[in-house]
C-alpha positions in Angstrom: 88.7 -20.0 -0.6 87.5 -17.8 2.2 84.2 -18.9 3.8 82.1 -16.2 5.5 79.3 -17.4 7.8 75.8 -16.2 7.1 75.5 -14.5 10.5 78.6 -12.4 9.8 77.2 -11.4 6.4 74.0 -10.3 8.1 76.0 -8.3 10.7 78.0 -6.6 7.9 74.8 -5.8 6.1 73.3 -4.2 9.2 76.3 -2.1 9.8 76.2 -0.8 6.2 72.5 0.0 6.6 73.2 2.0 9.7 76.0 3.9 8.1 73.7 4.7 5.1 70.9 5.8 7.4 73.3 8.1 9.4 74.5 9.6 6.1 70.9 10.3 5.0 70.0 12.0 8.3 73.1 14.1 8.2 72.3 15.4 4.7 68.7 16.1 5.6 69.7 18.1 8.7 72.2 20.1 6.6 69.6 21.0 4.0 66.6 21.5 6.4 67.7 22.0 10.0 64.1 22.8 11.1 62.8 19.4 10.0 62.5 16.4 12.2 63.1 12.9 10.7 63.0 9.6 12.5 64.7 6.5 11.0 64.9 3.1 12.4 66.0 -0.4 11.2 63.6 -3.3 11.8 64.6 -6.9 12.4 64.8 -7.6 8.7 67.3 -4.9 8.1 64.9 -2.6 6.2 65.1 1.2 6.8 61.7 2.6 8.0 61.1 6.4 7.8 58.6 8.4 9.7 57.0 11.1 7.7 59.1 14.3 7.3 57.4 17.4 8.8 58.3 20.9 9.7 58.6 21.9 13.3 58.6 25.7 13.1 57.2 26.2 16.6 59.7 24.0 18.4 60.7 25.6 21.8 58.8 28.8 20.9 56.2 28.3 23.6 52.7 29.8 23.1 52.5 32.1 20.1 50.9 35.5 20.4 49.6 37.2 23.5 46.4 39.0 24.7 45.4 42.2 22.9 47.4 41.1 19.9 50.8 41.4 21.4 53.5 39.4 19.5 54.2 37.3 22.6 52.4 36.5 25.9 53.3 38.6 28.9 55.4 36.8 31.5 53.8 35.1 34.5 50.3 36.6 35.1 51.2 40.1 34.0 48.5 42.3 32.3 48.8 42.9 28.6 47.7 46.2 27.1 47.5 47.9 23.7 46.4 51.4 23.0 46.1 53.3 19.7 45.0 56.9 19.1 42.4 57.8 16.6 43.2 58.7 13.0 41.8 62.1 11.8 38.2 62.6 12.9 37.0 59.4 11.3 38.7 56.4 12.9 38.3 56.2 16.7 40.9 55.1 19.3 41.3 51.7 20.8 42.1 50.5 24.3 42.6 46.8 25.1 43.5 45.5 28.5 44.2 41.9 29.4 42.5 40.6 26.3 39.3 42.8 26.7 38.6 45.6 24.2 37.3 48.4 26.4 37.3 51.1 23.8 36.8 50.1 20.2 37.5 51.9 17.0 34.3 53.6 15.9 33.2 55.7 13.0 33.0 59.5 12.8 31.8 61.4 15.9 32.4 58.8 18.5 35.2 59.0 21.2 36.4 62.5 20.1 38.7 64.1 22.6 40.3 62.2 25.5 39.2 58.7 26.3 40.0 57.2 29.8 39.8 53.6 31.1 40.3 52.9 34.8 41.6 49.5 36.1 42.1 48.1 39.5 45.8 47.6 39.9 45.6 44.4 42.0 42.8 42.5 40.3 42.8 43.9 36.7 39.1 44.6 37.0 37.7 47.2 34.7 36.3 49.9 37.0 35.0 52.6 34.6 35.4 54.3 31.2 34.9 57.9 30.2 35.1 59.9 26.9 35.5 63.7 27.1 35.1 66.0 24.1 37.8 68.7 24.3 36.7 70.7 21.3 33.3 71.9 22.5 32.7 69.9 25.7 33.0 70.9 29.3 36.4 70.3 30.8 34.9 70.3 34.3 33.4 66.9 33.6 36.8 65.5 32.8 38.3 67.1 36.0 35.5 65.5 38.1 36.2 62.1 36.5 39.9 62.4 37.2 39.4 63.4 40.8 37.1 60.4 41.3 39.7 57.9 40.4 40.7 55.9 43.5 44.2 55.2 44.7 45.6 51.9 43.4 44.1 52.4 39.9 45.8 52.0 36.5 44.7 54.7 34.1 44.8 54.3 30.3 44.2 57.2 27.9 43.9 57.7 24.2 43.0 60.7 22.1 41.0 61.3 18.9 40.8 64.4 16.7 41.3 67.3 19.2 42.3 66.6 22.8 43.4 70.1 23.8 41.2 73.1 23.0 39.2 72.9 26.3 42.0 71.3 28.3 43.0 73.7 31.1 45.9 73.7 33.6 43.9 72.0 36.3 43.1 69.0 34.1 46.7 68.9 32.8 48.1 68.9 36.4 45.8 66.0 37.4 47.0 63.9 34.4 50.6 64.9 35.2 50.1 63.5 38.7 49.1 60.2 37.1 52.6 60.0 35.6 52.3 61.8 32.2 55.4 63.7 31.0 53.8 65.0 27.8 50.3 66.2 28.7 51.6 69.8 29.3 52.7 69.9 25.7 49.6 68.3 24.0 48.0 70.9 21.7 45.2 71.1 19.1 44.8 67.9 17.1 48.0 66.3 18.5 47.9 62.5 19.0 48.6 61.2 22.5 48.4 57.8 24.2 49.3 57.1 27.8 49.3 54.5 30.7 49.9 55.6 34.2 48.4 55.2 37.7 47.0 56.9 40.7 49.2 56.2 43.7 49.9 52.6 42.5 52.3 50.3 44.1 53.9 49.5 40.7 55.2 52.7 39.1 53.8 52.5 35.6 54.4 54.9 32.8 54.0 54.4 29.0 53.4 57.3 26.7 53.7 58.6 23.1 53.0 62.1 21.7 52.9 63.1 18.1 52.5 66.8 17.2 50.0 68.2 14.7 52.3 69.7 12.0 51.0 70.3 8.5 54.6 69.8 7.2 54.8 66.3 8.5 51.2 65.2 9.0 50.1 62.1 7.3 46.5 63.3 6.9 47.0 67.0 6.1 45.3 68.5 9.2 46.0 65.5 11.5 49.1 63.4 12.3 49.1 59.7 11.8 47.8 57.2 14.4 50.2 56.2 17.2 50.1 53.2 19.6 51.8 51.7 22.6 51.7 48.1 23.9 53.3 46.1 26.7 53.0 44.3 30.0 52.1 45.6 33.4 53.3 43.5 36.4 50.4 42.0 38.4 50.8 42.2 42.1 51.2 38.9 44.0 
């Protein structure tokens, strides 16, 4: 008759428990790879399990960025998001570095071309202007554009009609800020833009959507357009 010592039986039992635990962990990882599970065996040989939980954010870092961007901008870069208006009812929106500088408003507000000026180095909001291009005075817009200092970021968004009073001088000044499309913007087109006046970082973001009754979402107006992204902050 074979006699097995008690301590050997205990050792065999512990090995079996460990094998069983490893098998359970393997099966769990196969069925739910995003889950974390901790097993350990105490001195009595019992298997203890830490509560199973999902870890969806593992290694994702911070979720969401300023101005509603899907992810934070790298380092200390500035986040921005700009949307044009929709028809003559919903106003445009300009957000910079988490601050809403032009908010969507109801009918009558922010019609025409809306401009936000930012200090390139500090990200400080310098000034904001809204210029009616349907029955306003384009000279007011021209004076505003000429007053922008070198080293300024310039963000623009339109609502309703941006072009009826827009003349060649105003278009040239906006082109000098980096716009490629302002020369083509016409009655009730939608247009959004980020550029700069003699900035160190050459910044240019832009979208243009033509007013065309065949493709318009709102009969006499095209649909809202938007741009978003990150602007490098100077060291």
